[in-house]
C-alpha positions in Angstrom: 0.0 -0.1 0.1 1.3 3.4 -0.9 1.4 5.6 2.3 1.2 8.7 0.1 -2.6 7.9 -0.6 -3.1 9.2 3.1 -1.6 12.5 2.6 -4.7 14.3 1.0 -6.8 13.6 4.1 -4.0 14.9 6.3 -3.8 18.0 3.9 -7.6 18.4 4.3 -7.5 18.2 8.0 -4.9 20.7 8.5 -6.8 23.3 6.2 -9.8 22.6 8.6 -7.5 23.7 11.5 -6.5 26.8 9.7 -10.1 27.7 9.3 -11.2 27.0 12.7 -12.0 30.0 14.8 -11.5 28.6 18.3 -8.2 27.1 18.8 -5.8 29.6 17.2 -3.1 31.3 19.2 -1.5 33.6 16.8 -2.7 36.7 14.8 -0.8 37.9 11.8 -1.2 41.5 10.6 -0.3 41.6 6.9 0.1 44.5 4.6 -0.1 48.3 5.0 -2.6 50.9 5.4 -5.2 50.9 3.9 -4.6 47.2 2.8 -4.3 45.3 6.0 -5.7 41.9 6.7 -5.5 39.9 10.0 -5.1 36.1 9.8 -5.4 33.6 12.5 -2.9 30.8 13.0 -1.3 28.4 15.3 2.2 28.9 16.8 3.2 25.3 16.7 2.5 24.9 13.1 4.2 28.3 12.1 7.2 27.4 14.0 8.0 24.1 12.4 7.1 25.4 8.7 8.7 28.8 8.5 12.3 29.5 9.6 11.2 33.3 9.5 8.2 33.0 11.7 10.1 30.5 14.0 12.8 33.3 14.5 10.0 35.8 15.6 8.0 33.5 17.6 11.5 32.5 19.5 12.6 36.0 19.9 9.4 37.3 21.4 8.1 34.9 23.9 4.5 34.8 24.6 3.2 35.8 28.1 1.4 33.1 30.0 -1.7 35.5 30.4 -3.6 34.0 27.7 -2.7 37.0 25.5 -2.5 36.1 21.7 1.0 36.3 20.0 0.6 39.1 17.3 3.0 39.2 14.2 3.2 42.0 11.7 4.3 41.4 8.1 4.2 44.7 6.3 6.1 43.6 3.0 3.6 41.1 1.9 0.3 41.6 0.2 -2.6 39.9 2.1 -3.8 38.1 -0.8 -0.3 36.6 -1.4 0.0 35.6 2.3 -3.4 33.9 2.1 -2.0 31.6 -0.7 1.2 31.0 1.4 -0.7 30.4 4.6 -2.8 27.7 2.9 0.5 26.2 1.6 2.1 26.2 5.0 -0.9 24.2 6.6 -1.6 21.9 3.6 1.8 21.5 1.9 0.0 22.0 -1.4 -0.5 24.8 -4.0 -1.9 24.6 -7.5 0.1 27.2 -9.4 -2.2 26.8 -12.5 -4.6 28.9 -10.7 -2.5 32.0 -10.5 -1.1 34.5 -13.1 2.7 34.4 -13.6 3.1 37.7 -12.0 1.3 36.5 -8.8 3.4 33.4 -8.8 6.6 35.9 -8.7 5.0 37.6 -5.7 4.5 34.3 -4.0 8.2 33.2 -4.8 9.4 36.7 -3.1 7.1 36.3 -0.1 8.2 32.7 0.3 11.7 33.8 0.3 10.9 36.4 3.1 9.3 33.7 5.2 12.1 31.1 4.6 10.1 28.6 2.9 13.0 27.0 0.9 11.0 23.9 -0.3 8.4 26.3 -1.9 11.1 28.6 -3.3 12.8 25.5 -5.2 9.4 24.2 -6.5 8.4 27.7 -7.8 11.7 28.3 -9.6 11.4 24.8 -11.2 7.8 25.6 -12.3 8.6 28.9 -13.8 11.5 27.8 -15.8 9.7 24.6 -17.0 6.5 26.2 -18.0 6.8 30.1 -18.1 10.0 30.5 -20.0 8.4 32.5 -22.7 6.7 34.8 -20.3 10.0 35.4 -18.3 11.9 36.4 -21.6 9.1 38.8 -22.3 9.3 40.2 -18.8 13.0 39.7 -18.5 13.6 42.9 -16.4 11.4 41.7 -13.6 12.9 38.4 -13.4 16.5 39.7 -13.6 15.8 42.2 -10.9 13.9 39.7 -8.8 16.4 36.8 -9.0 19.4 38.9 -8.0 17.7 40.3 -4.9 18.0 37.0 -3.0 20.7 34.4 -2.9 18.1 31.6 -2.6 16.9 32.3 -6.1 19.9 30.5 -7.7 17.8 28.8 -10.4 16.2 32.0 -11.8 19.7 33.5 -11.8 21.0 30.6 -13.9 18.1 31.1 -16.2 19.1 34.9 -16.6 22.6 34.2 -17.0 22.0 31.5 -19.8 19.5 34.0 -21.5 22.1 36.7 -21.6 25.0 34.5 -22.7 23.0 32.3 -25.5 20.1 34.5 -26.5 20.7 38.1 -25.7 18.6 39.2 -28.6 15.5 38.0 -26.7 16.2 40.6 -24.1 16.6 43.3 -26.7 13.1 42.5 -28.0 11.6 42.2 -24.7 8.8 44.9 -24.0 10.5 45.7 -20.8 13.8 46.3 -22.4 13.8 50.1 -21.7 13.8 49.6 -18.1 16.8 47.0 -17.8 19.6 48.3 -15.6 22.6 49.9 -17.3 24.9 47.2 -16.1 22.7 44.6 -17.7 22.6 46.6 -21.1 26.6 46.8 -21.3 26.9 43.2 -20.7 24.5 42.5 -23.6 26.2 45.0 -25.9 29.5 43.3 -25.2 27.9 39.7 -26.2 29.3 38.4 -29.5 26.2 36.3 -29.8 23.6 39.0 -30.6 21.3 37.9 -33.5 21.0 41.3 -35.0 23.0 43.8 -37.0 25.2 46.5 -35.5 22.8 49.1 -36.6 20.1 47.5 -34.6 22.3 47.3 -31.6 23.1 50.9 -31.8 19.3 51.7 -32.3 18.3 49.5 -29.3 20.9 51.1 -27.2 20.0 54.7 -28.1 16.3 54.0 -27.6 17.1 52.7 -24.1 19.2 56.0 -23.3 16.2 58.2 -24.7 13.8 56.2 -22.5 15.8 57.0 -19.5 15.0 60.6 -19.8 11.6 60.9 -21.5 11.7 64.7 -21.5 14.4 64.6 -24.4 13.0 65.4 -27.9 12.5 62.5 -30.1 14.4 64.2 -33.0 18.1 65.1 -32.4 17.9 68.2 -34.6 15.8 69.7 -31.7 18.3 68.8 -29.1 19.9 71.6 -27.0 23.4 71.5 -25.8 22.2 70.4 -22.6 20.0 67.6 -24.1 23.3 66.1 -25.8 25.1 66.4 -22.6 22.3 64.5 -20.6 22.1 61.8 -23.2 25.9 61.4 -23.4 26.0 60.9 -19.4 23.2 58.3 -19.7 25.1 56.3 -22.4 28.6 56.9 -21.4 29.0 53.3 -20.3 27.4 51.7 -23.2 28.9 53.7 -26.2 32.3 52.2 -26.0 31.0 48.8 -26.6 29.1 49.6 -29.8 31.0 48.2 -32.6 30.7 51.2 -35.0 33.2 50.0 -37.5 30.7 47.1 -38.4 28.2 49.9 -39.7 28.0 50.8 -43.4 28.8 54.3 -44.3 25.1 55.1 -44.9 24.1 53.7 -41.6 26.8 55.8 -39.8 25.8 58.8 -41.8 22.0 58.4 -41.2 21.9 57.0 -37.7 24.9 58.0 -35.9 26.1 61.4 -37.1 22.9 63.1 -35.8 24.1 61.9 -32.3 27.9 62.7 -32.9 27.8 65.1 -29.8 27.4 62.3 -27.5 30.4 60.3 -28.8 33.8 60.5 -27.1 35.4 62.9 -29.4 39.0 62.1 -28.9 38.9 58.4 -28.5 36.0 57.6 -30.8 34.4 60.1 -33.2 37.6 61.1 -34.8 38.6 57.5 -35.4 35.2 56.8 -37.0 35.5 59.7 -39.2 38.8 58.4 -40.6 37.6 54.9 -41.0 34.5 56.0 -43.0 36.2 58.4 -45.1 38.8 55.9 -45.9 37.0 52.3 -45.2 39.9 50.5 -47.2 42.6 51.3 -44.4 42.1 48.1 -42.5 44.6 49.2 -40.1 41.9 51.6 -38.7 39.1 49.0 -38.4 39.1 47.5 -34.9 35.8 46.0 -34.4 35.2 42.4 -33.9 32.3 41.1 -35.9 29.3 39.5 -34.1 29.3 35.8 -34.2 25.5 35.7 -34.3 24.0 32.2 -33.9 20.9 31.5 -35.8 17.5 31.4 -34.5 14.3 30.1 -35.9 12.3 32.8 -37.6 8.7 31.4 -38.2 5.8 33.5 -39.5 3.0 31.9 -37.5 -0.2 32.9 -35.6 0.0 29.7 -33.6 3.2 28.5 -32.7 6.6 30.2 -31.5 10.3 29.7 -32.6 10.7 27.1 -29.6 7.9 25.1 -31.1 9.6 25.2 -34.5 13.0 24.2 -33.1 11.3 21.2 -31.1 9.6 20.2 -34.4 12.8 20.4 -36.2 14.3 18.1 -33.7 11.6 15.7 -34.2 12.2 15.6 -38.0 15.8 14.6 -37.3 14.7 12.0 -34.8 16.2 13.7 -31.8 15.0 14.2 -28.3 13.9 17.5 -26.8 17.2 17.5 -24.6 19.4 17.1 -27.7 21.3 19.8 -29.4 19.8 21.0 -32.6 21.3 19.5 -35.8 19.4 21.5 -38.5 18.2 25.1 -38.5 15.3 24.5 -41.0 13.5 27.2 -42.8 9.7 27.1 -42.1 8.1 28.7 -45.4 4.5 29.3 -44.9 2.5 27.9 -47.8 -1.2 28.2 -46.5 -3.0 29.9 -43.7 -6.6 29.2 -43.1 -7.6 32.7 -42.2 -5.9 34.1 -45.3 -6.4 31.4 -47.8 -9.6 29.7 -46.8 -10.3 26.5 -45.0 -11.8 24.5 -47.9 -10.1 21.3 -48.9 -9.8 22.4 -52.4 -7.8 25.3 -51.5 -5.4 23.1 -49.5 -5.0 20.9 -52.7 -4.4 23.9 -54.9 -1.5 25.2 -52.7 0.0 22.0 -51.3 -0.5 19.2 -53.8 3.0 17.9 -55.0 4.7 19.7 -52.1 6.7 17.4 -49.8 8.4 18.0 -46.4 5.4 19.8 -44.9 4.3 20.5 -41.3 0.6 21.2 -40.6 -0.4 23.2 -37.4 -3.9 23.4 -36.2 -5.2 25.7 -33.4 -8.3 23.9 -31.8 -11.2 26.5 -31.3 -12.2 27.3 -27.7 -9.0 25.9 -26.4 -5.2 26.5 -26.1 -4.5 23.1 -27.7 -2.4 22.7 -30.8 -2.3 19.7 -33.0 -0.2 18.9 -36.1 1.7 16.4 -38.2 4.8 16.1 -40.5 4.5 14.7 -43.8 7.9 14.2 -45.5 6.3 13.1 -48.9 4.0 14.8 -51.4 0.3 15.5 -50.8 -2.0 14.3 -53.6 -5.8 14.2 -54.5 -6.0 10.6 -56.0 -7.7 8.8 -53.1 -4.4 7.1 -52.0 -2.5 6.5 -48.9 1.0 8.0 -48.6 3.7 5.4 -47.6 6.5 6.7 -45.5 8.2 5.7 -42.2 9.3 9.2 -41.3 5.8 11.0 -40.6 4.6 11.8 -37.2 1.8 13.6 -35.4 1.9 15.7 -32.3 -0.1 17.8 -29.8 0.8 20.7 -27.4 -1.8 20.7 -24.6 -0.2 23.9 -23.1 1.3 26.1 -25.7 3.4 28.1 -23.2 5.0 24.8 -22.0 6.5 23.0 -25.0 7.5 20.1 -22.7 3.8 19.3 -22.3 3.5 17.5 -25.7 2.5 14.2 -27.3 4.5 12.9 -30.1 3.3 9.9 -32.1 5.5 8.4 -34.8 4.1 6.3 -37.5 3.7 2.6 -37.0 1.8 1.6 -40.0 3.9 3.1 -42.8 1.7 1.9 -45.5 -1.1 4.3 -44.4 1.1 7.3 -43.1 -1.0 9.8 -44.9 -4.4 9.9 -46.8 -4.7 12.0 -50.1 -8.4 12.8 -51.1 -9.7 15.8 -52.9 -12.4 16.2 -50.1 -10.0 16.1 -47.2 -7.3 18.7 -46.1 -4.1 17.5 -44.5 -5.0 13.9 -43.2 -2.5 11.6 -41.2 -3.1 7.8 -40.9 -6.4 6.1 -41.0 -8.2 8.9 -39.2 -5.4 9.6 -36.7 -5.5 13.4 -37.7 -8.0 14.6 -40.3 -8.8 18.1 -41.3 -11.9 18.6 -43.2 -12.6 22.4 -43.8 -12.8 24.0 -40.5 -13.4 20.7 -38.7 -10.7 18.3 -37.3 -10.9 14.8 -35.8 -8.6 12.4 -34.1 -9.8 8.9 -34.1 -8.9 7.4 -30.6 -9.4 3.7 -32.0 -6.8 4.2 -34.9 -3.4 2.5 -34.6 -1.6 4.1 -37.4 0.5 6.2 -35.2 2.0 5.4 -31.8 -0.3 7.6 -29.6 -3.7 9.1 -29.7 -3.1 13.1 -29.6 -6.6 14.2 -29.3 -7.2 14.2 -25.5 -10.7 13.6 -24.3 -12.5 15.0 -27.3 -12.2 13.4 -30.7 -13.9 16.1 -32.9 -12.8 19.8 -33.0 -13.6 23.0 -34.7 -10.4 24.7 -36.0 -9.8 28.3 -35.1 -6.8 28.6 -37.4 -4.3 26.2 -39.3 -1.1 26.6 -41.1 0.9 24.4 -43.6 4.7 25.0 -43.8 7.3 23.6 -46.1 10.4 22.6 -44.5 13.7 23.6 -46.2 17.3 23.5 -45.2 18.4 27.0 -44.5 
């Protein structure tokens, strides 16, 4: 017998103790005016569950006159503490119920209360399921992770992103609010996946954002305006590789801001170079060694999905290093070209190496399949051992997928003028704006449709996979 089967009842009983209004011996005042809430709790549970609360309880001994022990926690929001208090008692927390920003607040509060087990769990959850969100809100994650030495996994996530995918930070909506020290480290990177003029423009926009009162047009700058921007960007400018610009880029994008460049060390040298670009002795900038990134024009999936699908095409595991950076060429989009089967065959017949992506209506679920051979309209089965079908149940977590490789290679795909892309003997069929997955079919290894076999289609796309 598995003893863990008994834990849910224990957890339920402890929550009942928390909700009990008679036997509590501690009150906890959480928040600041006007947002303050009083919680009731039990000293013995707090003592053994939280190192912070244990310290407070041990330092301030309760009097023996029946007076309740009172604790003040001003740095935590009442609604966040309520979540944590239930965790302290029950040992359980359902993170899917909360926004990612709230999970960050729970993490910070958990650190303040010394809940190391919760801190470890939350960091793992965020990295595994919320990586895209954290990239989009990198400044918040960066600032949060380096506030506390207990956030080592988040610190590692930030460091890896800075080193391996710095361009994602440049493209983050919160880029303008990143610290100067972080911007400098990004500009120094050899792995930026953008041109030098883009690096300059991003850095310049960051500088302008630090002083919103500056005019948007440098021709309207006063002497003091240039001085202000120069002071803001003085740490960044030495690491911009201006020699990698074209003469036109330098003339149009840099010269208007020449007054913020160090005249003796940089500006004069740049003038000499761009006036005589063949003099290689002047050129000192090291070229960026940009690594490739998947660039996919999709309304449904991200570059992370495209990278994983590419690994599947090469029969790799999700943890393997990428072997081929395939080009995903968009052939068809339902909302643009229509959902009727006739349109699919007009565009995709005789096209091989295609990936079909389907967005299920009324759901976050994504379905799809890869066909390495040509589509046809001749009422035949396509024969291949390399096709596969897949589903992403939670698109923001690419690790939450089902991958089914073909078992019956004689019936890998189905070609019929009345059907859109169809895999197996009903394993995945698209007919207009309707999609179905037959749970009884055994053409592919796994059923990918979840609890429902028939779906409405919100959007679908077909891509041709080419070697880049």
